[in-house]
N, C-alpha and C positions, 0 to 999 in steps of 0.2 A: 931606322934599323940599327944604327950604331949604339943605341941605348939598350939593345937586347942581344948583344954579343955578335951582331952581324951574321946570325944564323940564316939558313935558307927559309926556315919558318917565319922569322921576323921580316925577312925581305918580302915574302909573298904576302904577309899580313899588311905590310906597308903599301904594297902595290894595290891591294884591294881597297884600303882606306883612301889612297890617292884617287882611285877610280870613283869611289863614292863621293869624295870631296868635289870633284868636277861635275858629278851628276847633280848634287845638291846646289852647286853654284848655278848650273844651267836652269834648274827649276826656279830658284830665287830670281834670276835674271828675267825669266819668262813672266813671272808674276809681277815683277816691278815694271816691266815693259808694258804689260797689259793694263796696268792700273794707273799708269802715269804717262803723260805726253812727253815727258823728258826721259828718253831711254838711258841717258847717262847716269840716272839715279840708280840703275840696276847694279852697276859696278860698285858704286858707293855703298849700296845696301849690303852687298855681299862682303865687302871689305870690312864692314863694321861688325861682322859676325865672327867671333872667335870660336875656337873649338868648344869652349865652355858654353857659349850661346847655343851652338848646334846640339851639344849634348843635352842641354836643358830642354830644348825643343823636343828632342827624341824622348826624353823621360816624361815630359808633360803629355805627349801623345800616348805613351804606354799607359800612363795613369789617368787618361782622359775620362774613363768611366767613373773614376772616383775624384774628379777634379775638385768637388766641393769639400772633400775631406783631406786631400793631400796639401800640406802646407809647404811653404818655401823652405822652411828649415830642413825638412826631410830631403828635398831635392838638393839643397846646398850641401848637406852632409854626404850624399851619394857622390856628387860632383867632386867634393874634397877628396874622397877615397880614390876615385878614378884618376883625377888629374895629378895627384901627388904620389901616385904609385903605392903609397902607404904600405911599404913592405913591413913596417912595424905598426900594427893597428893598436891604438891605446884605448883603454877603457874610458879615459877622459872624453874621448870623442863621442861616446854614447851616453855620458852622464846625464845630459839634458834631454835625451830622447826617451820617450816612454817605451814600454816593452813591445807594444804592438808595432810601433814605428821601427824599432830595432829589427824585428822579424821581417817587416816589409823590405828594409834595406837588404837584409840577408837574402831574401827570396829573389829580389830584383837582380842583385849582383850574381847570384848563382845561376839564374835563368839566362842572363845575357853575358856571362863571363867570357864566352868565346868571341862574341861580337866586340866587346869592350876590351878584350885581351887582358883579363884579370886572372892572375895565377890561382891555382888551387890552394896554395899556402895562404893567400889573403882570405879566401873563402873560409878556410879552416880556422883562421885567427878570429874572424868575425863570429863564427859559430861558437867558439870557445867563450868569447865575450858575452854572447847572448845567454849561454848556459849560466854564466856567472850572474847576470842580471836576474835570471829566473831561478836562482839556486834555492829559494824558499818556496818555489811553486813546482807543480808537477807538469813540466813541459818536456816534450821529447821531439827530436828532429830525426826523421828517417830519410834515407837517401836511396830510393828505389832505382833500379836499372831500367833500361828500355824493355828488357824481357819481363820484368815485374809488371810494367804498365800494360804491355800488349797481352800478357797472359792473365790479366785481371787478378793478380795476386793480392792476398790479404795477409797482413803481418799480424802475428800473434804477440802482442805486447804483454809481458808478464810483470806485474807490479805486486810484490808481496805474494799473497795467496790468490790474487785475482788475475784473470786473463782478459785482455781487451782485444777485439778484432778490428784492425785498422785497414780500411780499403786504401791501397796505395795509390789509386788513381785520384783520390780526393786530396786537395792541397792542404786542408785543415779540418780536423775532426775533434770534437769535444766529447768527453765522457764524464759522468758523475763518479768521483772517487770517494774515498773515505774522508769526508769532511772538507774536500777541496775539489776543484775542477781539474781534470786532466786534459791537457792540450797536446795534440800530436800534429806536427807539421810534416808534410811530405814534400821534400825538395829533390826532384830527380837528378841523378848524375848521368848525363847523356853524352853520347859521342859528340865530337866537335862539329859534326855536320848536321846535328839535329837540335831543334828547339821546340818548346811546347808553350802554347798560350793559355790564357785563363779559361778558355772554353775546351781545353784538352785537345785542340787541333795540333797535330805534329807538322813541323816544317822541316823538310829534308833537302839539303843540297846534294845533288846526285851527279857525279861526273861519269859520263859514258863515252868510251872510246868509239869514235866514228869510223866504220869501215863497211865494205860491201856486204859482209856477212849479216849485218842488221836486216837487210832486205829479205833474207832467206828465213827469218824467224817470225813466228806469229806474235810472240811477246818478247819484251825485254824484262829479264828477271833481275831483282835486286834484293838484298837482305836488310832487314831491320832487326838487329839482335839475331835470334834463332829463326825468325819467320821469313818466309820468302813471299815477295809480292810481285805482281806482274803488271807491266805497262803494255797496252796494245799499241804496237808501233804504227798502225794505220791511223791512230789518233794524233800522231805527232807531225810537226811541220819540219820542213827542211831549212831549219835555221839553228844557230848555235845555242841560243838561250830560249827556253820556253818553260811553261808550267803545266803540270798535270795533277789532277785531283782524284784521289781514290776515296769515295764516300763510305762511311759506316764500317771501316775496317781498322780503325786505330784504337784509341784509348776510350775506356768507358766514360760516359757522362751521365750515368743514371744516378738517381737519388740513392743515398746509402741505406734508407730504411728497407727492411725485408731482405737485404742481401745475405744475411746470416742463414736464411732458409735454404740457400743454394750451396752452402759449403758442404762438400762431401768427402774431400780428401785432405788429410792433415799431415803435414810433414813436421813432426815434433822436433826433429834435429835442427832444421833450418828456420823454424818459427814462421813458416809460410803455409797458407792454405790456398786451394784453388777451387774454382766454381764447377758445378755440374754443367757439362757442355750443353745439355738439352735446355737448361734454364737460361743460358746466356742470351738467347734471342729475345728475352723479355727486357733486356737492357739495351739502351741505345748507345752506339759507339760513335765517336767523333771521326772526322775524316783525316786524310793525310795529304798535305799540300807539298808537292815535289817541285823543286826548282832544278830543272834539267840543264846540264851544261855538256854539250858534245865537245870532246877534246880530240 
């Protein structure tokens, strides 16, 4: 905490990391005990794991679906950025990384910046460097809000005399430009208690004050952006931490083809369009995974 100004926020973050540390330790000890007759190996196994090792395991798990294409150089560069704080991100760090890998690093750090405690200034620095790498290409990075995602908003990207409609729930979209490809990356800027995975499932940490009034309500209401969601309290257990899943009410996971047919309302000032409500049911929505903490 002393490296972050001894603020209340840094203290709470440190406490959460400390809790996670001992959880990982117990898991590793259990694995080691179960696979070896010598239980003392468990302690040695964990002690050999530095924070960098655990971070590497975390990222390999995140990228496990692309394990065959993700190389160690990419992981090492991400670890370098995280472990060294990198308040000054240099272009040299990205010189040997191709454009696709640079965007992967940016997307990863943006998605998990709250978990890894990475400042928005670092994210902005990396974004500027990527723009420099792509300065001769048509690449655009959009930062939709939670409301943009839940409202199925589509961004109207104007390039010259052409207008391209970008579904903000898709992480990456390609268009045919005038003699070149146009690449649009969508990297959401979400509240600190919300993350989104590659399948557009939202993960929400929700703290709920525990009192007797809860038993008098049919539902527990909470907000995601402007939208209100409901948790049936009869489905909850009498314990501090638990999970609750709301299916088919989150972010769209439909294919992008034919979505233009559903555009009916255009906001030319804000460059945003919305879907026709009647046609929304044709598209499948991902769920919302809620981690409930009674306080």
